[in-house]
N, C-alpha and C positions, 0 to 999 in steps of 0.2 A: 591462484587456480584458475582466473578467466583473465586471460588475457586482453581478451578489451574494455578491461573497466579499471575507473580511478577513480581512487576514494581521496576527496581534498578537502582538509580540513581548514575551515576559517581562522586565519589570524584575531586576535582579539582586539576589540573596539568597533568592530565591522558591524552591529547591529545598524546604526544610522546612516550607512552604506546602501546594506540587503534589506533594509525595513518596506521600501517599494516590492520586491520581494515576494516578502511575506503575504502582503495583499494581494497580488493578482496573481502569481506563477504560483509557488505554493497553497494557494487559497484552494485553486481549480485540483490538483492533483492530493488532497486531501479529499474533495466530493468526489469525485472519479474512484479513490481508492477507497472511501467506507461502500460507494456505491454497490463496489465490485465485492468488499467483506462481504456486506446484507445480501448480495446475490450467493452467494458462496455456502452464507452460513441456511438462507432457504433451503438450497439446493441439498444442502445433507443431510435436514430436517426430514427430509421426504424421504428419505433411503429409510433402510434396512434398522439405520441406528436411532431408531426412533426413541431410546434411553437416553443417546447420548446429551449431556450437556450442553446449552450453548456457550459460556465458555470455557469446554475442553471443546466446541469446535476451530473457535475460535484462536484458541493461543496451539491447533494443529497446525494455523500458518505457518510455514518460512518465511525469511526475508528473501531467499530467492524463490518462491512462489508467489510474491507482494511482486518483485520486480519483472517477470514474466506478467503478471495479470497488468502492469501500468505499461510494458512492452507492447501492445496489442493493442496498434494506433486502429481506429475507428473499425475495429470490431466490438461486439458489444458481448 
């Protein structure tokens, strides 16, 4: 569907080689994503959907929306 996205699976037993990524890059990614997630959740509760559960708001986020959030470099 998207020609500019490539999904690659890592081979088995590569944890020891990629563990440094988990400490730096992936941790930073998770922190930024959780911040965006919290901002989105808070913005949705302030709208007319006051009776929406937080779990329903979070479940409404699909992978494409998450990728678009993280693709916005330098924007808050």
